[in-house]
VOBA-32382 format. One record per residue (C-alpha): x, y, z; residue in three letters. Coordinates in Angstrom, 1 decimal, decimal comma. Each point is the difference from the previous one (the first is absolute). Example, Ala and Ser with C-alpha at 12.3 -4.5 7.8 and 13.67 -1.06 7.14 Angstrom:
<recs>
<rec u="12,3" v="-4,5" w="7,8" residu="ALA"/>
<rec u="1,4" v="3,4" w="-0,7" residu="SER"/>
</recs>
This chain:
<recs>
<rec u="85,6" v="-17,2" w="-21,3" residu="UNK"/>
<rec u="-2,4" v="-0,5" w="3,1" residu="UNK"/>
<rec u="-3,4" v="0,7" w="-0,7" residu="UNK"/>
<rec u="-1,4" v="3,2" w="1,5" residu="UNK"/>
<rec u="-2,2" v="-0,3" w="3,1" residu="UNK"/>
<rec u="-3,5" v="2,1" w="-0,4" residu="UNK"/>
<rec u="0,4" v="3,4" w="1,7" residu="UNK"/>
<rec u="-2,2" v="0,2" w="3,4" residu="UNK"/>
<rec u="-1,9" v="2,6" w="-2,0" residu="UNK"/>
<rec u="-1,1" v="-2,4" w="-3,0" residu="UNK"/>
<rec u="-1,0" v="-2,9" w="2,6" residu="UNK"/>
<rec u="-2,3" v="2,5" w="1,8" residu="UNK"/>
<rec u="-1,6" v="1,1" w="-3,3" residu="UNK"/>
<rec u="-0,7" v="-3,3" w="-1,2" residu="UNK"/>
<rec u="-1,6" v="-0,6" w="3,4" residu="UNK"/>
<rec u="-2,1" v="3,1" w="-0,4" residu="UNK"/>
<rec u="-1,0" v="-1,3" w="-3,4" residu="UNK"/>
<rec u="-1,3" v="-3,2" w="1,0" residu="UNK"/>
<rec u="-2,0" v="1,4" w="3,0" residu="UNK"/>
<rec u="-1,5" v="2,4" w="-2,3" residu="UNK"/>
<rec u="-1,2" v="-2,7" w="-2,4" residu="UNK"/>
<rec u="-1,4" v="-2,0" w="2,4" residu="UNK"/>
<rec u="-2,2" v="3,2" w="1,8" residu="UNK"/>
<rec u="-0,9" v="0,4" w="-3,8" residu="UNK"/>
<rec u="-0,9" v="-3,6" w="-0,7" residu="UNK"/>
<rec u="-2,1" v="0,1" w="3,5" residu="UNK"/>
<rec u="-1,9" v="3,5" w="-0,9" residu="UNK"/>
<rec u="-0,8" v="-1,1" w="-3,6" residu="UNK"/>
<rec u="-2,2" v="-3,4" w="1,6" residu="UNK"/>
<rec u="-3,8" v="0,6" w="-0,5" residu="UNK"/>
<rec u="-1,2" v="1,4" w="3,4" residu="UNK"/>
<rec u="-3,5" v="-1,3" w="0,8" residu="UNK"/>
<rec u="-2,8" v="2,6" w="-0,5" residu="UNK"/>
<rec u="-1,7" v="1,6" w="3,0" residu="UNK"/>
<rec u="-3,7" v="-0,1" w="-0,7" residu="UNK"/>
<rec u="-1,9" v="2,8" w="1,9" residu="UNK"/>
<rec u="-4,1" v="-0,8" w="0,3" residu="UNK"/>
<rec u="-2,4" v="2,3" w="-2,1" residu="UNK"/>
<rec u="-2,6" v="1,5" w="2,2" residu="UNK"/>
<rec u="-2,7" v="1,9" w="-1,6" residu="UNK"/>
<rec u="-0,3" v="2,8" w="2,6" residu="UNK"/>
<rec u="2,4" v="0,4" w="3,1" residu="UNK"/>
<rec u="-1,1" v="-1,5" w="3,0" residu="UNK"/>
<rec u="-1,9" v="1,9" w="2,8" residu="UNK"/>
<rec u="-1,2" v="-0,5" w="3,6" residu="UNK"/>
<rec u="-3,0" v="0,1" w="1,7" residu="UNK"/>
<rec u="-0,5" v="0,2" w="3,7" residu="UNK"/>
<rec u="-3,2" v="-1,7" w="1,3" residu="UNK"/>
<rec u="-2,0" v="-0,2" w="3,3" residu="UNK"/>
<rec u="0,6" v="-3,7" w="-0,2" residu="UNK"/>
<rec u="3,3" v="-1,0" w="-1,6" residu="UNK"/>
<rec u="2,5" v="1,7" w="-2,4" residu="UNK"/>
<rec u="0,0" v="-1,5" w="-3,6" residu="UNK"/>
<rec u="2,7" v="1,2" w="-2,2" residu="UNK"/>
<rec u="-1,8" v="0,5" w="-3,3" residu="UNK"/>
<rec u="2,2" v="-0,9" w="-3,4" residu="UNK"/>
<rec u="-2,1" v="0,7" w="-3,0" residu="UNK"/>
<rec u="0,5" v="-2,6" w="-2,6" residu="UNK"/>
<rec u="-1,2" v="-1,5" w="-2,9" residu="UNK"/>
<rec u="-0,1" v="-3,5" w="1,3" residu="UNK"/>
<rec u="-3,7" v="-0,1" w="1,2" residu="UNK"/>
<rec u="-1,6" v="0,8" w="-3,3" residu="UNK"/>
<rec u="-3,2" v="2,1" w="-0,4" residu="UNK"/>
<rec u="-2,9" v="-2,3" w="-0,1" residu="UNK"/>
<rec u="-2,3" v="3,1" w="-0,8" residu="UNK"/>
<rec u="1,5" v="2,9" w="-0,8" residu="UNK"/>
<rec u="-3,0" v="2,2" w="0,7" residu="UNK"/>
<rec u="-2,7" v="-2,2" w="2,6" residu="UNK"/>
<rec u="-3,4" v="0,1" w="-0,9" residu="UNK"/>
<rec u="-2,1" v="0,5" w="3,4" residu="UNK"/>
<rec u="-3,4" v="0,4" w="1,2" residu="UNK"/>
<rec u="-0,2" v="2,7" w="3,0" residu="UNK"/>
<rec u="-2,8" v="-1,5" w="2,1" residu="UNK"/>
<rec u="-0,2" v="3,6" w="1,9" residu="UNK"/>
<rec u="-1,6" v="3,0" w="-1,7" residu="UNK"/>
<rec u="2,8" v="2,8" w="-1,2" residu="UNK"/>
<rec u="0,1" v="2,6" w="2,7" residu="UNK"/>
<rec u="0,6" v="3,4" w="-0,7" residu="UNK"/>
<rec u="3,6" v="0,6" w="0,1" residu="UNK"/>
<rec u="1,3" v="3,6" w="1,3" residu="UNK"/>
<rec u="3,9" v="-0,6" w="-0,1" residu="UNK"/>
<rec u="2,1" v="-2,8" w="-1,3" residu="UNK"/>
<rec u="3,8" v="-0,6" w="-0,7" residu="UNK"/>
<rec u="1,2" v="-2,9" w="-1,8" residu="UNK"/>
<rec u="3,6" v="-0,9" w="-0,8" residu="UNK"/>
<rec u="1,2" v="-2,5" w="-2,7" residu="UNK"/>
<rec u="3,3" v="-1,4" w="-0,5" residu="UNK"/>
<rec u="1,8" v="-1,0" w="-3,5" residu="UNK"/>
<rec u="0,2" v="-3,7" w="0,3" residu="UNK"/>
<rec u="-0,4" v="-2,7" w="3,1" residu="UNK"/>
<rec u="-2,2" v="-2,9" w="-0,5" residu="UNK"/>
<rec u="-3,5" v="-0,6" w="1,6" residu="UNK"/>
<rec u="1,3" v="-0,9" w="3,3" residu="UNK"/>
<rec u="2,2" v="2,9" w="0,3" residu="UNK"/>
<rec u="-2,6" v="2,5" w="-1,2" residu="UNK"/>
<rec u="-2,9" v="-1,9" w="2,2" residu="UNK"/>
<rec u="2,3" v="0,4" w="3,6" residu="UNK"/>
<rec u="1,3" v="3,4" w="-1,2" residu="UNK"/>
<rec u="-3,3" v="1,1" w="-0,7" residu="UNK"/>
<rec u="1,0" v="1,5" w="-3,1" residu="UNK"/>
<rec u="-2,8" v="0,7" w="-2,5" residu="UNK"/>
<rec u="-2,4" v="0,4" w="2,9" residu="UNK"/>
<rec u="-0,8" v="3,4" w="1,9" residu="UNK"/>
<rec u="2,5" v="0,4" w="2,9" residu="UNK"/>
<rec u="-2,6" v="2,9" w="1,2" residu="UNK"/>
<rec u="-3,5" v="0,1" w="-0,6" residu="UNK"/>
<rec u="-2,6" v="2,0" w="1,8" residu="UNK"/>
<rec u="-3,2" v="-0,5" w="-0,8" residu="UNK"/>
<rec u="-2,9" v="3,0" w="0,0" residu="UNK"/>
<rec u="-1,7" v="-1,9" w="3,1" residu="UNK"/>
<rec u="3,6" v="0,7" w="2,0" residu="UNK"/>
<rec u="1,2" v="-3,7" w="-0,3" residu="UNK"/>
<rec u="3,9" v="0,4" w="-0,7" residu="UNK"/>
<rec u="1,9" v="-3,2" w="-0,6" residu="UNK"/>
<rec u="3,9" v="0,6" w="-0,3" residu="UNK"/>
<rec u="2,9" v="-2,6" w="-0,6" residu="UNK"/>
<rec u="3,0" v="0,5" w="2,5" residu="UNK"/>
<rec u="2,6" v="-2,7" w="1,4" residu="UNK"/>
<rec u="-1,2" v="-2,2" w="-3,2" residu="UNK"/>
<rec u="-3,6" v="-0,2" w="2,0" residu="UNK"/>
<rec u="-3,2" v="1,5" w="-1,0" residu="UNK"/>
<rec u="-1,2" v="2,1" w="2,9" residu="UNK"/>
<rec u="-3,7" v="1,9" w="0,2" residu="UNK"/>
<rec u="-1,6" v="2,7" w="2,4" residu="UNK"/>
<rec u="-3,2" v="2,2" w="-0,5" residu="UNK"/>
<rec u="0,9" v="4,2" w="-0,3" residu="UNK"/>
<rec u="-2,3" v="2,3" w="1,4" residu="UNK"/>
<rec u="-1,5" v="2,6" w="-2,2" residu="UNK"/>
<rec u="2,6" v="2,7" w="1,5" residu="UNK"/>
<rec u="2,8" v="-2,6" w="-0,9" residu="UNK"/>
<rec u="-1,3" v="-0,3" w="-3,3" residu="UNK"/>
<rec u="-0,5" v="3,9" w="-0,9" residu="UNK"/>
<rec u="3,4" v="0,4" w="1,6" residu="UNK"/>
<rec u="2,0" v="-2,2" w="-2,0" residu="UNK"/>
<rec u="-2,1" v="1,0" w="-3,3" residu="UNK"/>
<rec u="0,8" v="3,5" w="0,8" residu="UNK"/>
<rec u="4,0" v="-0,4" w="0,0" residu="UNK"/>
<rec u="-0,3" v="-1,9" w="-3,2" residu="UNK"/>
<rec u="-2,2" v="2,5" w="-1,6" residu="UNK"/>
<rec u="2,5" v="3,1" w="1,3" residu="UNK"/>
<rec u="2,8" v="-1,8" w="-2,4" residu="UNK"/>
<rec u="-2,2" v="1,1" w="-3,0" residu="UNK"/>
<rec u="-0,3" v="-3,6" w="-1,5" residu="UNK"/>
<rec u="-3,6" v="0,8" w="-0,6" residu="UNK"/>
<rec u="0,9" v="2,8" w="-2,3" residu="UNK"/>
<rec u="1,8" v="-2,9" w="-2,2" residu="UNK"/>
<rec u="-1,3" v="-1,5" w="-3,2" residu="UNK"/>
<rec u="-0,3" v="-3,7" w="-0,2" residu="UNK"/>
<rec u="3,9" v="-1,0" w="-0,3" residu="UNK"/>
<rec u="0,6" v="-3,4" w="-1,9" residu="UNK"/>
<rec u="3,8" v="-0,2" w="0,5" residu="UNK"/>
<rec u="1,9" v="-3,3" w="-0,8" residu="UNK"/>
<rec u="0,8" v="-1,3" w="3,5" residu="UNK"/>
<rec u="-1,1" v="-2,4" w="2,6" residu="UNK"/>
<rec u="-1,9" v="1,8" w="2,6" residu="UNK"/>
<rec u="-3,6" v="1,3" w="0,0" residu="UNK"/>
<rec u="-1,6" v="2,7" w="2,3" residu="UNK"/>
<rec u="-4,2" v="0,1" w="0,1" residu="UNK"/>
<rec u="-0,9" v="3,0" w="1,6" residu="UNK"/>
<rec u="-3,6" v="1,0" w="0,3" residu="UNK"/>
<rec u="-0,9" v="-1,9" w="-3,4" residu="UNK"/>
<rec u="3,1" v="1,3" w="-1,9" residu="UNK"/>
<rec u="2,8" v="-2,7" w="-1,2" residu="UNK"/>
<rec u="3,8" v="1,1" w="-0,1" residu="UNK"/>
<rec u="2,6" v="-2,1" w="-1,5" residu="UNK"/>
<rec u="3,4" v="0,8" w="0,6" residu="UNK"/>
<rec u="3,4" v="-1,4" w="1,0" residu="UNK"/>
<rec u="1,5" v="0,9" w="3,1" residu="UNK"/>
<rec u="3,6" v="0,1" w="-1,9" residu="UNK"/>
<rec u="-1,2" v="3,3" w="-1,4" residu="UNK"/>
<rec u="-3,4" v="1,5" w="1,4" residu="UNK"/>
<rec u="-1,7" v="1,4" w="-2,9" residu="UNK"/>
<rec u="-1,0" v="3,2" w="2,6" residu="UNK"/>
<rec u="1,0" v="1,0" w="3,5" residu="UNK"/>
<rec u="-3,6" v="-0,2" w="1,4" residu="UNK"/>
<rec u="0,0" v="-3,9" w="-0,7" residu="UNK"/>
<rec u="3,3" v="-0,1" w="1,7" residu="UNK"/>
<rec u="-1,2" v="1,8" w="3,2" residu="UNK"/>
<rec u="-3,5" v="-1,8" w="-0,4" residu="UNK"/>
<rec u="2,0" v="-3,9" w="-0,1" residu="UNK"/>
<rec u="2,2" v="1,8" w="3,1" residu="UNK"/>
<rec u="-3,3" v="1,0" w="2,1" residu="UNK"/>
<rec u="-1,5" v="-3,6" w="-0,7" residu="UNK"/>
<rec u="3,5" v="-1,8" w="0,8" residu="UNK"/>
<rec u="-0,2" v="1,8" w="3,4" residu="UNK"/>
<rec u="-3,1" v="-0,3" w="1,1" residu="UNK"/>
<rec u="-0,3" v="-1,7" w="3,4" residu="UNK"/>
<rec u="-3,1" v="-2,4" w="0,2" residu="UNK"/>
<rec u="-2,1" v="0,4" w="3,2" residu="UNK"/>
<rec u="-0,4" v="-3,3" w="1,8" residu="UNK"/>
<rec u="0,7" v="-2,0" w="-2,9" residu="UNK"/>
<rec u="-0,8" v="-3,8" w="0,7" residu="UNK"/>
<rec u="0,7" v="-2,9" w="-2,3" residu="UNK"/>
<rec u="-2,2" v="0,2" w="-3,6" residu="UNK"/>
<rec u="-2,5" v="-2,8" w="-0,2" residu="UNK"/>
<rec u="-1,2" v="0,2" w="-3,7" residu="UNK"/>
<rec u="-3,6" v="-0,8" w="-1,4" residu="UNK"/>
<rec u="2,0" v="-1,6" w="-2,9" residu="UNK"/>
<rec u="3,3" v="-1,2" w="-0,6" residu="UNK"/>
<rec u="1,8" v="-1,9" w="-2,9" residu="UNK"/>
<rec u="1,5" v="-3,5" w="0,6" residu="UNK"/>
<rec u="3,0" v="-0,4" w="-2,1" residu="UNK"/>
<rec u="0,9" v="-3,9" w="-0,8" residu="UNK"/>
<rec u="3,0" v="-1,6" w="-1,6" residu="UNK"/>
<rec u="0,5" v="-3,6" w="-0,1" residu="UNK"/>
<rec u="3,7" v="-1,1" w="0,1" residu="UNK"/>
<rec u="1,8" v="-3,4" w="-0,1" residu="UNK"/>
<rec u="2,3" v="1,0" w="2,9" residu="UNK"/>
<rec u="1,1" v="3,2" w="2,2" residu="UNK"/>
<rec u="3,9" v="-1,0" w="-0,5" residu="UNK"/>
<rec u="-0,9" v="1,2" w="-3,7" residu="UNK"/>
<rec u="-1,0" v="3,6" w="1,3" residu="UNK"/>
<rec u="1,8" v="0,5" w="3,1" residu="UNK"/>
<rec u="2,5" v="2,5" w="-1,4" residu="UNK"/>
<rec u="-2,9" v="2,0" w="-1,4" residu="UNK"/>
<rec u="-2,5" v="0,2" w="2,9" residu="UNK"/>
<rec u="-0,2" v="2,6" w="2,9" residu="UNK"/>
<rec u="2,2" v="-1,2" w="2,8" residu="UNK"/>
<rec u="-0,4" v="-1,7" w="2,4" residu="UNK"/>
<rec u="-1,9" v="-2,4" w="-1,9" residu="UNK"/>
<rec u="-3,0" v="-1,2" w="2,0" residu="UNK"/>
<rec u="-0,1" v="-3,5" w="1,1" residu="UNK"/>
<rec u="-2,4" v="-2,4" w="-2,2" residu="UNK"/>
<rec u="-3,1" v="-0,4" w="1,7" residu="UNK"/>
<rec u="-3,1" v="-2,5" w="-0,9" residu="UNK"/>
<rec u="-2,9" v="2,0" w="-1,5" residu="UNK"/>
<rec u="-3,2" v="-0,3" w="2,4" residu="UNK"/>
<rec u="-2,4" v="-2,5" w="-1,2" residu="UNK"/>
<rec u="-3,1" v="1,8" w="1,1" residu="UNK"/>
<rec u="1,0" v="2,4" w="-2,7" residu="UNK"/>
<rec u="-0,8" v="0,0" w="-3,7" residu="UNK"/>
<rec u="3,1" v="-1,9" w="-1,5" residu="UNK"/>
<rec u="2,5" v="2,0" w="-1,5" residu="UNK"/>
<rec u="-0,1" v="-2,0" w="-3,3" residu="UNK"/>
<rec u="-3,5" v="1,0" w="-0,7" residu="UNK"/>
<rec u="0,8" v="3,9" w="0,0" residu="UNK"/>
<rec u="2,4" v="-0,6" w="-3,0" residu="UNK"/>
<rec u="3,0" v="2,1" w="-0,7" residu="UNK"/>
<rec u="0,4" v="3,6" w="0,4" residu="UNK"/>
<rec u="-2,4" v="3,0" w="1,8" residu="UNK"/>
<rec u="-3,0" v="-1,4" w="1,5" residu="UNK"/>
<rec u="-2,6" v="2,5" w="1,7" residu="UNK"/>
<rec u="-0,9" v="-0,9" w="3,6" residu="UNK"/>
<rec u="-2,8" v="1,3" w="2,1" residu="UNK"/>
<rec u="-2,9" v="-0,8" w="2,2" residu="UNK"/>
<rec u="0,2" v="-3,3" w="2,4" residu="UNK"/>
<rec u="3,2" v="-1,1" w="-1,9" residu="UNK"/>
<rec u="2,0" v="2,8" w="0,7" residu="UNK"/>
<rec u="0,7" v="-0,1" w="3,7" residu="UNK"/>
<rec u="1,1" v="-3,3" w="-0,1" residu="UNK"/>
<rec u="2,4" v="0,4" w="-2,9" residu="UNK"/>
<rec u="1,1" v="3,1" w="2,3" residu="UNK"/>
<rec u="1,0" v="-2,0" w="2,9" residu="UNK"/>
<rec u="2,5" v="-2,0" w="-2,0" residu="UNK"/>
<rec u="2,6" v="3,0" w="-0,4" residu="UNK"/>
<rec u="1,9" v="2,2" w="2,1" residu="UNK"/>
<rec u="-1,2" v="3,1" w="-1,2" residu="UNK"/>
<rec u="-1,3" v="2,0" w="-2,7" residu="UNK"/>
<rec u="1,2" v="-0,3" w="-2,6" residu="UNK"/>
<rec u="2,1" v="-3,2" w="0,8" residu="UNK"/>
<rec u="1,0" v="-3,3" w="-1,9" residu="UNK"/>
<rec u="0,4" v="-3,2" w="1,2" residu="UNK"/>
<rec u="0,8" v="-3,5" w="-1,7" residu="UNK"/>
<rec u="-2,4" v="-2,8" w="0,5" residu="UNK"/>
<rec u="-0,5" v="-3,8" w="-0,7" residu="UNK"/>
<rec u="-3,0" v="-1,5" w="-1,2" residu="UNK"/>
<rec u="0,2" v="-3,8" w="-0,7" residu="UNK"/>
<rec u="3,2" v="-0,6" w="-2,2" residu="UNK"/>
<rec u="-0,1" v="3,7" w="-1,4" residu="UNK"/>
<rec u="1,8" v="3,2" w="1,6" residu="UNK"/>
<rec u="-1,5" v="3,4" w="-0,5" residu="UNK"/>
<rec u="1,5" v="3,7" w="0,4" residu="UNK"/>
<rec u="-2,6" v="1,9" w="1,1" residu="UNK"/>
<rec u="-0,7" v="4,0" w="1,0" residu="UNK"/>
<rec u="-2,7" v="1,9" w="1,0" residu="UNK"/>
<rec u="-0,1" v="3,7" w="-1,9" residu="UNK"/>
<rec u="-2,0" v="2,8" w="0,6" residu="UNK"/>
<rec u="-3,0" v="0,7" w="-2,4" residu="UNK"/>
<rec u="-1,6" v="3,5" w="1,1" residu="UNK"/>
<rec u="-3,3" v="0,5" w="-0,9" residu="UNK"/>
</recs>
């Protein structure tokens, strides 16, 4: 008896089983893991008068001193209004350039106003009428009727000697939110670049720029030689150093603005350096 030939349907079925086996085998192979870098805080962009750095907070630059101990050479001036913002995370360089932890608006009793805008500090002198008008607007919010507020958060207001700590995510009082809006919307008359009486010089020794390229604000400034007529960077040590007096103009001249950071070479050593605010 002649053998029966496989039917066409049976042949098609075998082909389908074979194809399915091949596909299943390919899917069962282990796939390479996709690694997503972890960043402490979401990146933010800061416009600036001189360049546009893209700040990516990272823990790559380890803090040298969490709370710098500095000596202010200028006599503390009475503060009328002050507004300071803080960020959760970020390293010392990022906080310096963003002005975090330092007043972004500070009005002294003598009318000197210093503000942080477009990534630079600016100053102007308010007249008595301008001071009176600003204070009146803030008083009308009712903030001075509040008791001293200490709420977990990253912002600080000082209004005529009273300190308020709070979070912008959830303002503890409408008058605080209104006061912050008044300060943020205030137009400084005839602002000019702020030349401080003293500042903080931040020094961070590194072995190579390439090691930190992906963490530094961009565009990364070209490496330049530290002037020989200035005090050697190695003699400043590491971390924050208070700069004032005759040394201040020469050091500020090495930077493109205030605040700012640069990379310097001194001998065989490399340094990431920055100048930061240190208000009296």
